C-alpha positions in Angstrom: 0.0 0.0 0.0 2.8 2.4 1.0 4.6 1.6 -2.3 1.5 2.4 -4.3 1.0 5.7 -2.5 4.6 6.6 -3.0 4.3 5.8 -6.7 1.2 8.0 -7.1 2.8 10.8 -5.1 5.8 10.6 -7.5 3.6 10.7 -10.6 1.6 13.7 -9.1 4.9 15.5 -8.3 6.1 15.1 -11.9 2.8 16.3 -13.3 2.8 19.4 -11.0 6.4 20.2 -11.8 5.7 19.9 -15.5 2.6 22.2 -15.2 4.5 24.7 -13.1 7.2 24.8 -15.6 4.7 25.3 -18.4 3.0 28.2 -16.5 6.4 29.8 -15.8 7.4 29.4 -19.5 4.1 30.8 -20.6 4.5 33.9 -18.3 8.0 34.4 -19.6 6.8 34.0 -23.2 4.0 36.5 -22.6 6.5 39.0 -21.0 9.0 38.6 -23.8 6.3 39.4 -26.4 5.6 42.8 -24.8 7.2 45.9 -26.2 9.7 48.0 -24.3 8.3 51.4 -23.4 10.5 54.6 -23.3 9.2 58.0 -22.3 11.6 60.8 -23.2 10.5 63.9 -21.2 12.2 67.2 -21.8 12.1 70.2 -19.5 10.7 73.6 -20.7 11.0 72.6 -24.4 8.5 74.7 -26.4 6.3 73.7 -29.4 8.4 75.9 -31.6 11.8 74.6 -30.4 11.7 71.5 -32.7 12.3 71.5 -36.4 9.4 69.1 -37.1 7.1 71.6 -35.4 8.3 74.6 -37.5 11.6 75.7 -36.0 13.9 77.0 -38.7 16.6 78.7 -36.7 17.4 75.7 -34.5 18.3 72.2 -35.7 16.9 69.1 -34.0 17.5 66.3 -36.5 17.1 63.4 -34.0 13.9 64.6 -32.5 12.7 65.3 -36.1 13.6 61.8 -37.1 11.2 60.4 -34.4 8.5 62.9 -35.3 8.8 62.2 -39.1 9.0 58.5 -38.5 6.1 58.3 -36.1 3.0 60.3 -35.1 3.5 64.1 -34.7 0.7 65.4 -32.6 -0.3 69.0 -33.2 -2.8 69.1 -30.3 -0.6 67.3 -27.7 -0.7 68.7 -24.2 1.1 68.6 -20.9 -1.5 68.9 -18.1 0.2 71.9 -16.6 2.3 74.9 -17.6 4.8 74.1 -14.8 6.9 71.0 -14.1 5.9 69.2 -10.9 2.1 69.1 -11.7 2.8 67.8 -15.3 5.1 65.0 -14.0 2.5 64.0 -11.3 -0.2 63.7 -14.0 2.0 61.8 -16.4 3.0 59.1 -13.9 -0.4 58.8 -12.1 -3.0 59.4 -14.7 -4.6 62.0 -12.4 -5.2 65.7 -13.1 -2.7 67.7 -10.9 -5.4 70.1 -9.7 -7.0 67.2 -7.8 -4.0 67.2 -5.5 -3.6 70.6 -3.7 0.1 69.9 -3.1 0.9 69.4 -6.8 2.8 72.7 -7.3 6.4 73.6 -8.0 8.1 71.8 -5.1 11.3 72.8 -3.2 14.1 70.2 -3.1 13.1 69.3 0.5 9.4 68.6 -0.2 7.9 65.3 0.9 6.9 62.7 -1.7 3.9 64.0 -3.7 2.7 60.6 -5.0 1.0 58.5 -2.4 2.8 55.1 -2.2 -0.6 53.4 -2.4 -1.4 55.2 -5.7 -1.4 53.6 -9.0 1.4 54.7 -11.4 2.6 53.8 -14.8 5.6 51.8 -13.5 3.4 50.0 -10.9 0.9 49.0 -13.6 3.7 47.8 -15.9 5.3 45.7 -13.1 2.1 43.7 -12.9 2.8 42.6 -16.4 6.4 41.6 -15.8 8.2 44.8 -16.8 11.4 46.0 -15.2 11.0 49.8 -14.5 13.6 52.5 -14.4 13.9 56.3 -14.2 16.9 58.3 -15.2 17.0 62.1 -14.8 14.8 64.7 -13.2 12.4 63.7 -10.4 10.9 66.8 -8.8 8.0 65.0 -7.1 9.3 65.1 -3.6 11.3 62.7 -1.5 10.8 61.3 2.0 8.3 62.4 4.5 9.4 66.1 4.8 12.5 65.8 6.9 15.1 64.0 4.8 18.5 63.1 6.1 20.5 63.2 2.9 23.3 61.1 4.4 21.2 58.0 4.9 18.7 56.0 2.8 16.1 58.5 1.3 12.7 57.0 1.4 10.0 57.0 0.2 10.8 58.0 -3.4 10.7 56.7 -6.9 11.5 53.1 -5.7 8.4 53.2 -3.5 6.0 54.3 -6.3 7.0 51.6 -8.8 10.5 52.1 -10.1 12.9 49.2 -9.7 15.9 51.4 -10.6 16.1 55.2 -10.0 19.1 57.5 -10.8 17.8 61.0 -10.3 18.2 64.5 -9.2 15.8 65.4 -6.4 14.3 68.5 -7.9 15.7 70.8 -10.6 19.2 71.8 -11.7 18.8 75.2 -10.2 17.7 73.9 -6.8 19.7 72.2 -4.0 20.6 69.5 -3.2 22.9 69.5 -6.2 23.7 65.8 -6.1 22.6 62.6 -7.9 20.6 60.1 -5.9 21.0 56.4 -6.8 18.2 54.2 -5.6 17.7 56.3 -2.5 21.3 57.0 -1.7 23.3 60.1 -2.6 25.9 59.0 -5.2 29.6 59.3 -4.3 28.8 60.7 -0.8 31.8 61.0 1.6 30.3 59.8 4.9 32.7 62.3 6.7 31.2 65.2 4.8 27.6 65.3 5.6 25.0 67.1 3.4 22.8 69.8 5.0 19.9 71.4 3.1 17.6 74.2 4.1 15.2 76.3 2.1 14.6 78.9 4.8 18.0 80.0 6.1 21.6 79.8 5.2 24.3 77.9 7.0 26.8 80.0 8.9 29.8 81.0 6.8 28.4 79.7 3.5 28.6 82.2 0.6 25.5 83.1 -1.4 24.9 84.5 -4.8 23.4 87.6 -3.2 26.3 88.4 -0.9 29.2 87.1 -3.0 28.8 88.0 -6.6 32.6 87.8 -7.1 32.3 84.0 -6.8 29.8 83.6 -9.6 30.4 82.3 -13.2 26.7 82.8 -14.0 24.9 85.9 -12.9 21.4 85.6 -11.4 18.5 87.7 -12.6 15.7 86.8 -10.1 15.1 84.1 -7.5 18.5 82.4 -7.8 20.7 84.0 -5.2 21.2 81.4 -2.5 24.0 78.7 -2.3 26.7 78.7 -4.9 27.6 75.4 -6.5 30.1 75.3 -9.4 30.0 79.1 -9.6 26.2 79.0 -10.1 23.8 80.5 -7.5 20.9 78.2 -6.7 17.5 78.2 -5.0 17.9 77.0 -1.4 20.8 76.6 0.9 23.2 73.7 1.1 26.4 72.8 2.9 28.8 69.8 2.6 28.7 66.8 0.3 31.6 68.1 -1.8 32.6 64.8 -3.3 29.0 64.2 -4.4 28.3 67.5 -6.1 27.4 67.1 -9.8 29.3 68.9 -12.6 26.6 70.9 -14.4 28.2 70.7 -17.8 28.5 66.9 -17.5 24.8 66.4 -16.5 23.5 65.5 -19.9 26.3 63.0 -20.5 25.7 61.5 -17.1 22.0 60.9 -17.6 22.6 59.6 -21.1 25.2 57.1 -19.8 22.8 55.9 -17.1 20.0 55.5 -19.7 22.3 53.4 -21.9 23.5 51.3 -18.9 19.8 50.7 -18.0 19.2 49.3 -21.5 22.3 47.1 -21.3 21.2 45.6 -18.0 17.6 45.0 -19.0 17.6 44.4 -22.8 16.7 40.7 -22.3 13.4 41.5 -20.5 10.6 43.9 -21.2 11.5 47.3 -19.7 10.0 50.7 -19.1 12.4 53.6 -18.9 11.3 57.1 -18.0 14.2 59.2 -19.4 13.5 62.6 -17.8 16.0 65.1 -19.3 16.9 68.4 -17.7 17.3 70.5 -20.9 16.6 73.3 -21.6 15.7 74.2 -18.0 17.9 76.7 -16.2 20.8 76.9 -15.5 21.7 76.1 -19.1 25.1 74.5 -18.9 25.8 72.6 -22.1 28.9 70.6 -22.3 31.8 72.5 -24.0 31.2 70.2 -27.1 28.0 72.1 -27.7 28.8 75.6 -26.6 28.1 78.0 -29.5 26.6 75.2 -31.8 23.1 76.8 -32.0 24.0 80.5 -32.4 21.2 81.1 -29.9 23.2 81.1 -26.7 23.1 78.5 -23.9 19.4 77.8 -24.3 19.8 76.9 -27.9 23.0 74.9 -27.2 21.2 73.0 -24.5 18.5 72.0 -26.9 21.1 70.9 -29.5 22.8 68.9 -26.7 19.5 67.2 -25.8 18.8 66.4 -29.4 22.2 64.7 -29.7 21.6 62.8 -26.5 18.3 61.5 -27.8 20.0 60.4 -31.0 22.7 58.5 -29.1 20.0 56.8 -27.0 18.0 55.7 -30.0 21.2 54.5 -31.7 21.8 52.3 -28.6 18.3 50.8 -29.0 19.0 50.2 -32.7 22.4 48.7 -32.1 20.9 46.2 -29.6 18.2 45.2 -32.0 15.5 46.7 -29.8 14.1 49.5 -31.9 11.4 47.5 -33.6 10.2 46.3 -30.2 10.2 49.6 -28.4 7.6 52.3 -28.4 9.1 55.8 -27.8 7.0 58.6 -26.5 8.6 62.1 -26.5 7.2 65.2 -25.0 7.9 68.2 -22.7 6.6 69.0 -19.2 5.5 72.5 -20.2 6.0 75.4 -22.6 9.1 77.5 -23.1 10.7 80.3 -21.1 13.7 82.5 -22.0 15.0 84.4 -19.0 14.0 82.1 -16.1 16.3 83.4 -13.4 19.7 83.8 -14.9 21.4 86.2 -17.4 22.3 83.7 -20.2 21.6 85.6 -23.5 18.4 83.6 -24.1 16.6 86.8 -24.9 19.5 88.7 -26.5 20.4 85.9 -28.9 16.9 84.7 -29.8 17.0 86.3 -33.2 14.1 85.0 -35.4 13.6 81.8 -33.3 10.1 81.4 -31.8 10.1 78.8 -29.0 6.3 79.2 -28.5 5.6 78.5 -32.2 2.3 80.1 -33.4 0.9 80.3 -29.9 0.5 82.9 -27.2 2.1 82.6 -23.7 4.7 80.1 -22.4 5.7 78.5 -19.2 3.5 79.6 -16.3 0.7 80.6 -18.7 -2.9 79.6 -19.3 -2.5 80.6 -22.9 -1.8 77.8 -25.4 2.0 77.9 -25.4 2.0 77.1 -21.7 0.8 73.5 -22.2 0.7 72.7 -25.9 4.0 71.0 -26.5 5.8 68.7 -28.8 4.2 65.2 -28.5 5.5 62.3 -30.5 4.9 58.6 -30.6 7.4 56.4 -32.5 7.5 52.6 -33.0 9.6 51.4 -35.9 7.6 49.1 -38.2 4.5 49.4 -36.1 3.5 53.1 -36.3 3.0 54.5 -39.8 4.4 58.1 -40.1 1.6 60.7 -39.9 0.6 64.0 -38.5 -2.4 64.0 -36.1 -4.6 66.8 -34.9 -6.3 64.6 -32.3 -6.6 66.2 -28.9 -4.3 64.1 -26.6 -2.7 64.7 -23.2 0.1 63.2 -21.1 -2.4 62.2 -18.5 -3.7 59.7 -21.0 -0.5 57.6 -21.1 -1.4 55.5 -18.0 -4.6 54.0 -19.4 -3.3 53.9 -22.9 -0.2 51.9 -22.0 -2.3 49.7 -19.8 -4.3 48.8 -23.0 -1.0 48.2 -24.8 0.0 45.5 -22.3 -3.5 44.2 -21.8 -3.9 45.5 -18.2 -7.4 46.6 -17.0 -5.8 49.3 -14.7 -7.1 52.8 -15.4 -7.9 56.1 -13.8 -10.9 58.4 -14.2 -8.8 61.3 -15.8 -6.7 59.1 -18.0 -8.5 58.3 -21.2 -7.5 55.2 -23.2 -6.0 56.6 -26.4 -3.9 53.6 -27.6 -5.3 53.5 -31.1 -4.7 57.3 -31.4 -1.1 57.0 -30.2 -0.5 54.1 -32.6 -2.0 56.1 -35.5 -5.0 53.7 -36.0 -7.5 56.4 -35.6 -7.7 60.2 -35.2 -10.4 60.5 -32.5 -8.8 62.2 -29.6 -10.3 63.6 -26.4 -13.5 65.5 -26.4 -12.3 67.9 -23.7 -9.4 68.6 -21.4 -8.7 70.7 -18.3 -5.5 72.7 -18.5 -3.7 74.1 -15.5 -1.1 76.8 -14.7 -0.1 77.6 -11.1 -3.4 76.4 -9.7 -5.5 78.3 -12.3 -7.4 76.1 -14.8 -8.8 76.5 -18.3 -11.0 74.3 -20.4 -10.4 73.0 -23.9 -13.3 71.4 -25.9 -13.2 70.7 -29.6 -11.7 73.8 -31.3 -12.5 76.0 -28.4 -10.8 77.1 -25.2 -12.3 78.9 -22.2 -10.2 80.8 -19.7 -12.1 81.9 -16.7 -11.4 85.3 -15.0 -8.6 85.3 -12.5 -7.0 88.0 -10.4 -3.3 88.6 -10.7 -0.9 90.3 -13.1 -1.5 89.9 -16.8 2.2 89.5 -17.4 5.0 87.9 -15.3 7.5 90.7 -15.7 10.4 88.7 -14.5 10.1 86.2 -17.4 8.1 88.5 -19.8 5.3 85.9 -20.3 1.5 86.6 -20.5 -0.1 84.5 -17.8 -3.7 84.5 -19.1 -5.2 86.5 -16.2 -8.0 88.8 -17.0 -11.0 90.4 -15.2 -13.3 88.8 -17.8 -13.9 85.4 -19.4 -11.8 84.6 -22.4 -13.1 82.4 -25.2 -11.1 81.6 -28.3 -11.6 79.4 -31.4 -8.2 77.8 -31.8 -8.9 76.5 -35.3 -9.4 80.1 -36.6 -7.2 81.9 -34.1 -4.1 79.9 -32.9 -2.6 83.0 -31.5 -5.6 83.8 -29.2 -5.9 87.3 -30.4 -9.7 87.6 -30.6 -11.7 87.1 -27.5 -15.2 86.0 -28.6 -17.0 86.3 -25.3 -19.2 89.2 -26.6 -20.3 87.4 -29.8 -20.5 83.8 -28.7 -22.5 83.9 -25.5 -24.2 80.6 -26.1 -20.9 78.9 -26.6 -19.5 80.6 -23.5 -22.4 79.3 -21.4 -22.0 75.8 -22.9 -18.3 75.7 -22.3 -18.6 77.0 -18.8 -21.2 74.5 -17.7 -19.1 71.6 -19.1 -16.0 73.0 -17.4 -17.8 73.2 -14.0 -19.1 69.6 -14.3 -15.5 68.4 -14.3 -13.7 71.1 -12.3 -16.4 72.0 -9.7 -17.8 75.3 -8.6 -14.7 76.0 -6.4 -12.4 76.2 -9.4 -11.6 79.9 -8.8 -8.7 79.4 -6.4 -6.9 82.7 -6.4 -9.7 84.5 -8.2 -12.4 86.3 -6.1 -14.6 87.2 -9.1 -18.1 85.9 -9.1 -19.5 83.8 -12.0 -21.6 86.6 -13.5 
């Protein structure tokens, strides 16, 4: 009897082992059939900064190659005219105005994304993807009291990224160090890092008090701690061995992106390649200085374009390009003088970073949020230009469809067929945001409610969209938003306003005290 039982147990074990092996093999086969996903996200790149979008004074051959070989969207939007909110929406599939803390964050801000919240990398991990971020984070770290000399958590790793090589905030904010999976890279444990956004550390020079130490002169808002001769926002002390070299930043992030591909090319991967260009301070490597003829801002864009070309070349060399979808966009529109004297205004010439649109970074006008938006997949996406209304907030649900996940969010619309060029039916409407103020796009129309505040940010010389009255524009006939049609299109105004309020709510006014009358 015992021998019989042992025999059946042995047979059962063989069957189960065989089945388990088949299941594991099936899972691996399913994962291996999935495409790699790369999001290349630039910082302050305007609609008109790219050759494929009309730039004639600035050459961007590598971005143009993606645009001309894929879908070039002419109605592609970031959710916000500033960086942190747009990055929040891209990764979470949630409008940034739903989170009151989704504003431009200091380098010491706590993690903005809830660790229980769904994100693109979390969703992709359920399908067997390895996930990585290289570059700018600017979504907060820790719980609000970070010790930069120990493990920094929570951060990218806690919201879905297996690998994370980042800078905490922006290139013009402290701490000016790279963070490798929660630890400051190259930190000397005997030289602790201290960071404060309220007061300086005793004996530390600042841009305001020590102009003789500067290699880049500040214009506004950038007069605190000096690192590499550049005055920053915020105060920092220590960590000398860990400080980045600004002119090497693009090369550093490119190398890390290439290393990521090397390490994970045999499995499906998602890489969020968040570039810092052309955000201030504009510090192109000496190889690119003077290449654009437009000063450091133009040179930084040329450098970014070259980096993108090198990264795509890596995918091609490894035989991955035909199994990789690349999505390229920018976190918000352009700005020239954003805090430093760097000839961005003086050397602009005939270049128009905002393209045919009005406004720029910080603005509710079109140039604040309408940005280059490209999807590229060699052999899978037929080259085309699309006027479909699409937004970065749609990437979560759309990529979920791509990998056959049922994960979605209310704000993120599934636009996979649009992104793949299979149809041209984009969104019906979209809420746009700029520094807590919101506007409403529907069809060819855009509505900007009345808001208090200056009409122009004089520091950066950009129209903000603030007015004492409603603004209504037909973008098909008036791209430059020169003709406010409120007086002649009252029915359209009422219709747009009601549809806007259904989504945004009656308390949308935020910093506006005007009544809806």
